[in-house]
C-alpha positions, 0 to 999 in steps of 0.5 A, a space after each residue: 294667844 292671851 291666856 286670860 281670854 277664856 276659850 270659847 265653848 263649842 257644841 257639835 250637834 249630830 243629827 240622826 239617821 235620815 235627819 238633816 241639820 235644819 230640823 227644828 229643835 236642832 236649829 232652836 238649840 243652836 240659836 239658844 246656845 249661840 245667844 249664850 256665847 257658844 260656837 255651834 255646828 250642825 254638820 250635814 252627815 253623809 249618806 243620811 239615809 244609809 249611814 255607815 260607821 266609817 263615813 260618819 266617823 270620818 265626817 266627825 273627825 273632819 269637822 271636830 278637829 282637836 277636842 278639849 274640855 270646852 267641846 260638847 256634843 249633842 246627838 240624836 238617835 244614830 248620832 248618839 252612836 256616832 259620838 260614842 264611837 268617835 270618843 272611843 277612838 280619840 287619843 287618850 289625852 284628848 278630853 271633851 266637856 260632855 255629851 247629851 244623847 237624845 233618843 240614843 240606842 244600842 238596840 231597836 224595836 221591831 217597829 223599825 223594820 219596815 224595809 229590809 234595807 233598814 235592818 241591813 243598815 242598822 246591823 252594823 251599828 247594833 253589832 259593832 261593839 263599843 269599848 265603853 272604858 275607852 269612851 269614858 276616858 274622855 269625859 264622865 259627863 253623859 246624859 241620856 234623854 229618852 221618851 217613854 213612848 219611842 216607837 223605835 227605842 225601848 226604855 231598856 236602852 236607858 239602862 244600858 246607857 246608865 250601866 255602860 257610861 254612868 249616864 244620867 237618865 231623863 225620861 220625857 213623857 209622850 215625845 215619841 222619837 223626840 223628832 220634828 215628826 213628833 212635834 218636837 220643835 224645842 227641847 229645853 231639857 237639852 239646853 239646861 243639861 248642856 248649860 250645867 255641864 258647861 258651868 
């Protein structure tokens, strides 16, 4: 390999629970990044309606391969959880460039529990601890983008991201769970934060 050639920067965008790779703002972000020379992948995560830690980590390990400081992640909702857990179990010497969490959570509001199966699925993610020291070994570039009226995720979670990961916190006004259903079709703040990280 010609070492004068710069390694291509790549971004993995991980959709949320019940989500899919073709959600509008995810596709918008992919296109924006690709026009700037990034390699971008939005994997279809397994059992999106009944996500488990084991199956999502297995999928991430398959699609990511070896990470380096040119590898960046964007997660939406439970995708943020999956990324933290993925980083936690990486070998000590593997680094990543940074992570942007969108509508990330450690706990959910009572507005989520419309069906009992929802609680059963969420329990595993809420109650399986994350070793934040291990997670932080791989990058110190964390940003959380939250919304002030998210029906599922209270802003208390923002404090947890700040305290546990030293994440930079950005709170948007009236964006709900920051999804297509909330009318979010593009998310320039994610693009801006990624570009800053990748400078």
